[in-house]
Every structure is written in C-alpha cells, then in structure tokens.
N, C-alpha and C positions, 0 to 999 in steps of 0.2 A: 446814799449807796456806800460811801466810804465807811461810815460808822457801822452799818449793817454788816459789811464785809469783814471789818475788823473784829466785830463781836463773833461772827461765825468762825473766823480763823482761830480765835482764841478758844472758843468752845470746842472746835475740832481737836485742838491740841490737848485740851483737858480730858476729853473722852478717849482719844487715841492713846494717851499714856496711862490709861487703866488697861486698855486692850493689849498694849505691847508687852508688859510684864507677864501677862497671862498666856501669851503665845510665843513671841520671839524671845522673851526673857527666860523661858524655861526650856527652850528647844534643845540647847546643848546639854542641859541636865537630862532631858529625855533621851538624847542620843547616848549619853554616858550610862544611863540606866539600862540600856539595851546591850551593854557590854563593849561598846566601842572605845578605843583609846584616844589619847591626845593627838596622835598623828592623824587619825581619821577625822577628828574634829577640825584640825588645822586645814585638811584638804577641803572640808565643807566650807569653812570660812573663806579660804583663798578662792575657791571656785565661785562662791556666791558674791564676791566683790567685783567680779568681772563685768556683770551687766551695767553697773553704775559707770564704770570706766568707759565701756564701749558706747553706751547711750550718750554720755557726756561728750566724748570725742566726736562722734558722728554728728551730734547736734551742733557742736561748736564749729565744725567745718561747714555744715549746711544749716545755718540758723533758721531758715524758713521751713525746714522739714517738719518740725513739731509746732510751728507757729500758727496759731489760729485765734482770731479775736474772741469768739465765744467758745470756751473750753468746757462748758458745764456738762454736756452729755458724755464727752470723752473722760473727763475727770471722775464723774460719778461711777462710770463703768469700771475704770481701773481701780478706783478706791474700794469699791465693793468687792471686786475680783480678788484683791489681796486678802481681804478678810475671810472670804469664803474658802480660800485655799487651806486655811488652818484646820478646817473640818476634816481634811484628809489625814492629817498628821497622826492621830491615834491608831490608824489602821495600817501604818507603814512600819516595817521592821528592817527591810533590806537597806544597806548603806547607800547603794546607788539610787534607790527611790527617795531616800531622805535627802541626799545631795541634790537631786533633781528638783524636789519640792522647795528646798531652801533657795536654790538658784532662781527658780521661777518666781518665788515670793519676792526675792530681791530685785528681779526684773520689774515687777509691779511697783515695788517700793521706790525704785529709781524714777519710774515714770511719775509717780505721785509727787515725790520731792521736786522733780523737774517742773511739774505744772504748778505746784504751790509756790516755788521760787519765781516762776514766770508771773504768776498772779500778784505776788507781793511786790516784786521789782517793777512790774508793768503798771501797777495801780497806784503806787505811792511814791512820794519823794523821799529824800534821805532821812528826814526827821521821822516821818511816819513809818519808814522801813525799820528804823531803830526801835520805835515804840512798839510796833506789832511783834517784832522779833523778840524783844525783851519780855513782853507780856505772854507770848506763846511759850517761851522757855520757862517762865515762872509758873504758869498754869500746868505745864507738863511735869515740872518737878513736884508740885503739890499732889497731882493726881497719881503720879507713879508710886507714891508712898502707899496709897490705897491699893493700887494694882499689885504691888509686891506683897502686901499683907494678904490679899485674896489668894495670890499664887502660893504663898507659904501655907495658908489654910488648906487649899486643895491638895497640895503635895503631901501634907501630913496624913492624908487618907490612903496613901500607898499608890499602887499602880493605877487604880481607877481615877486617882486625882488628876493625872495627866489628861485623861479624857474630859473630865469636867472643866479643867482649866482651858483647854483648847476650844471647847464648845462655847462656854460662857464668854470667853475672851473674844471669840469671833462675833458673837451677838452684840457685845458692847462696842466692838469696832464698827459694826454695821450701823449702830446708833450715831456714831460720829459721821458716817457717810450721809445719813439722813439729814443731819444738821447742815451739811454743806449744800443740800438741795434747795434751801430757802433763798439765799442771796443770789443776785445776778453775778455770774462768774464770767466777766468780760475783761480782757486785757486792753488797756487803752492803746490806741494806734500811734504809739511813739515811733519816731523815726529811728531805725537801726542804722548806725554808721556802716558804710560799705566795708570798711576795714577798721581795725582797732587803732585808735590814736594813742600816743604816748605808751607804746607797747611795753617799754621797760618797767613802767609802774605796775602794770597788770602782771607782768612776769614775776616781779619780786614778791608781790602779795600772794600770787599762786604758789611760789616756792615756799613761802612762809607757811601757807595752808597745809601743804604736803608734810612738811617737817612736824608741824604742830599735831595734825591728826594722827600721824604714825606714832608720835611720842605718847599721845593720850591713850591710844589703844594698847600700846605695850606697857604703859604704867599700870593699867588695871590688872594685867596678868602678873606683873611684878609684885604688886601689892598683895594679891591673894597668896602668892608663894611666901612672902615674908611673914604674913599672919599665920598661915596654916602649917607650912613646912619648916620655916626657920624658927618661929617663936613657939610652934607646937600648940596653937590655940584651936579651940573647936571651930567648926565651919561657920557657926552663927556669928562669930566675931567679924568675919568678912562681910556678912550681910548687914551687921550693925554699923560698921564703918561706912559702908555704902549708903545706908539710910541717913546717917548724920550729914554726909556730903550732899545728898539729895535735898534734905530739909534746908540746908544753908543756901542752896542754889535758888530757892524760892525768892529769897531777898536779894541775893547777889545779882540775879538776872535783871531785876528792876533797877538796881543800883547802877550797873554798867551800861544799861540802856540810856541812862540820863547823863553820865559823866562824859566830859570832853576827852579827846584823844590824848591830851597831855598827861592824864592820869593813867593811861594804859601803859606808859613807860614803867610805872611802879608795878603794875600787874605782871608785865612780862618778866621783870627781874625776879620778883618773889615767886612766881610760878616756876621759873627755871630750876630752882633749888629743891623743889618738892621731891623728885626721885632720890636725891641724896639723903634727904631726911627720912624718907620711907625706908631706905635700906639700912641706915645706921641706928635708928631709934628702936630700942628693945622693950619699952614699956607699952603694953597694949592700950592703956587708957590715954596715953599721949597720942596714939594713933587716931583716937576719936577726935581730938582737937586738931590733929594734922589733916584729917579728912575735911573738917570745916574750913581750915586754912586753904587747902587745895581747891575746894569748891569755890571759895570766894575769889581767888585770883585766876584760876583756870577758866572761869566763866568769862572774865574780861579778855583773856588771851584767845579764847574760842570765838568770841564775838568779833574780834578785830578784822579778820578777813572779809566776812560778810558785810560789815559796816563800811569797809573801804570800797568794796564793789558798789555799794549804794552811792558812795560819793563819786565814783568814777563812771556812773551810768552814761554820761554824755560821751565819754571816750570808748565805752565798752558796749553799751546797749543792754536793755533788760534781758533779752533772750540769751545773749552770751554770758551775762552774769549768772543766770540760772544754770546754764549748761556747765560753766566752770565749777560752781559749787558742788554739783553732782559728781562730775568726773574726778575732781581733786579729792573729794571725800572717799570715793571708791579706791582711788590710787593710794591714798594714805592707809586705808584699811588693808589693801592688798600687800603693800610694803610691810606693814606690821605683821600680817599673817605669815608671809614668806619668811621673814626674819625670825618670828616666833617658832616656826617649824624648824629652822636651821639651828637655832641655839639649843633647842630641846630642853634638857634639864640643867644646862649651864646658866644658872641665874645670875652669876656675877657678870657674865657676858651680856645677859639680858639687861641688867641694871646699867651697864656701860652704854648699851645701845639707846636706852631711854634718855640718859644724860646727854649723849651725843646729839640726838634729835632735838631735845629741848634747847640746848645751847646753840645749835645750828639755827633754829627758829629765832632765838634771841639775837644772834649776830646779824641775820638778814634784816630783822626789824629795826635794830638799833643803828645800822649803818646804811640801809638802802630804802627804807620806807620813810619819807619825809615827815609824815604826820606823827611818828613816834620816835624818830631818830634822835640820838644824843649828839649828833654832829649837825652843823648848819645845813639848812635845806638844800642849798646849791651843791654841797658836798654829797649829801644823800642821793640827790638826783644823779650826780656823776658816778657814784658807786653803783647805783641801780643800772645805769647805762653800761658801765664796764662789765658788771655781772652778766647782763643780758648778752653783750657782744662776745664775752668769753664762752658762754654757754652755746651760742650759735656757732662759734668757731669750732668748739669741741664736738658739736653735733655733726658739722660738715666734715671734720677730720675723721670722725668715727665712720661716717658713711663712705668716705674715700678709702679708708683702710679696709673696711668691710668689702667694698667693691673690688679693691685690689686683691684681697684674700680670695674672693670668689673667682676672679679671673685667673689667679695663680693655680687654684685648685682645678679649674677647667683645663688649663694648659698641661698640668701634670696628668690629668685623666686622658687627654688627647695624646700626649706623648707616650703614656703607658699602652694605650690601645694601638698606637702606631708601631711601637716596638713589638707588641704581641703579634700584630699582622705580619711584620717583617720576619719574625721568628717562624710563624706558620708557613709563610712563603718559602723560607729557607729549608724547612723540614720537608716540604713537598718537593722542592728541587732536588734535595738529597735522595729522596725516595725514587723520584723519576730517573735520575742519573743512575742510581743503583740498579733500577730495572733495566 
C-alpha cells in the first residue's frame, strides 16, 4: 500500500504541475489582458489567500473537524471540483466575478493541500515524508516546464489561447484526479496528542515558515521588476530565468531530500543573500546563473519547515502538522500580497522588505531551531523558549491595551451621551421656565 500510495502521489504531482501553469499560472496574465491594473491583481491575491489561513486556523483549533480515516471520496470530490472551476474562467470579465472564482479556487486548493498533507504525514514516518516530498517536488518541477511551454504556445494564439489553455488545463488536471482514484486513501489511526508538546519548538519553526514564504513570494515580484523595468529586458527574459530555476529544482529537490539537517545551515546562509544579488547584478546572463543558484539553495530552505514538522510529529500530531503548513503558507502569501500592495512602485523598499524577511528567517533558524542552529543545542532551545514567551507576553499586552482602548472609547461615548442628555434637559427646563 505504501509503495502504491507513493507512486500515486508522485504521479499526481507530475500531472498537476502540467495543469497548474495552464490555469493558475496564466490567470493573472488573463486578468491583465482584460485591462485590470496591479492594484486590482493585488486585491485578488490578498483575498484569495484568506481561505488557506481560515481553514488552517479552524482546523488547528479543532483538529477532529476534518479528520477522517478514509478520505478518498471527499478528496476526489474536492480535487475534481477545483479542476472544473477553471472551465468558467474564459467566460468571466467582471473583476468581482474573477475575484470570487479565484477565492473559491483557493478554497478548494487549501482543502486539497490539507488532505494531501494529512495523507502524507498520517501515512509515513519522517524518512518517507522526506522521500515522497522531495520526489513530488522534483516531478512537479519537471512537468511544469512542459506546462509552461504549452501555456506559452496557447497564449501565442491571442485571446482565444486563454480559452484553450483553461479548457485543456482543466482536462489534464482531471487526469491527475483519476490517478488518485486507484490507491487506498486512508490515514493511519495515529494518536493525536491532546495538546502540543514542546510548543516553543513548533512556534519557532512556524515563525521561520512565515518569514520564508513571505520572502519567496516578494522575491519573485522583485526579480521581474529588476529584469523588465530596471534592466529594460524583454518579457521573455523573466520566463527564461524562471525556466532555468525550475530545471535546477528537478535535481535540487532530490538532493535536499537526502541531505541531513547540518547541510541546511549552508542552504540558509547562501539563500539569504539572493535578493541582494538580484538587485545589484546588471548582467542578464548572470541572472540565469543566479536563478540556478537561487533554486539550488531556496529548495533546501523551503523544505526545512515541512521536514521539521515530520520530525516533531510525536509532539504535534499529523493533523496539526498538515493544518499548520496550510495556514502558514496562506499567512505568508497574505503578508507578501499586502506588503506588495503597500510598496506599490517603490522597488527599493520592496527589495529591503525581501532582505528583511530573508534575514529574519535566517536569524530564527540559526538561533532558535536546534537542528540548524549555529549555537549549542541547549542555547537554541533557550532562545526558542524566550522568543515564545516574549511573543506570548506581547500578545497578552496587545490584548490588554486593545481592551483598555475599547473600554476608554465606551466611557467617552457614554460620557458624551450623558452630557448631551443633560444639555437637552437643561434646554427643556429653560423653555419650560420661559413659558
């Protein structure tokens, strides 16, 4: 069962990442072709990231809500539903309708990711989680090259190319759904801890995940700006740089799936300087090499959080691990979208934001995650505990200040109404005495 499930999961990633460039990958291009600006697209991205955050948070608080041993019927329904939604895209022109479609699509995507993570964390141990994650990532990178080639071919046909891309993409996506119908999709009845143990460990990894995902999303925006606006290169250069990175990740995914955590220290350090190099390098051909460099080391940094959750399953439980990955991914994307909307065309500020997030992730990992820390393990655990306690204290203080602010506002409102009533009574008394 384990080998069959592994093969199906890898095959699903292979087909799904032909489907994704043909649908999700061209969606913002489609929105832009309808005449909508960057602000409108930022609103779409920000709104569509909310389902992942909400589903993750609700599921985290109530881990039994989405928990079911046999998830096959529910998974196939949601998996197919997301693919079918894209058939509506060519017929929508209104921004509100497009926003609703993309938000609904992301709702389905979040449920799919949640159930896939539950299946992986609930069916395999740490080594097998690393193996299947690395192979799915490698397969996804390989097939996405074909997906983007097909998308480029369709879009070269003009406006009708969007229709072809959405329809054929949806059909290929349904083929990946059919593939998941073959294996038995059952989550092993592992015992879920009633509460998270060693919560400071989970907290620091989660904080790292948010910083890393936000930095990765913002870096992609920064890189396109540098190539197209700053260096004045044709748009195909951005696609070429992306293609080189994707090709490199076929190998890098398999590499980081096998390496021990001590090598991740190197990945974290070298990955953190990527945004600086992107911003200062002016030679377009060096950017091709830089894309390969980024893919090599960002793959390791991206795997770190998920692999650590696999290690902490005894403290966290497979359901909570799955829920956290979904909600933190959505939170990181939301943070990046909101910040991207805020900085607008100030790309120096955008570059500084990417660097800040990258180095924040690096500092958290190096000081508070024992597996990759540059300080002794006992010190890393101490820093993690301190970071958690400071965050909890800050959260409580914020709540207290917010509550005091609410009470003060209510007192001012009551006082204002009391003075108003006294004034009305006074005026009535004056009128009556005058009468």
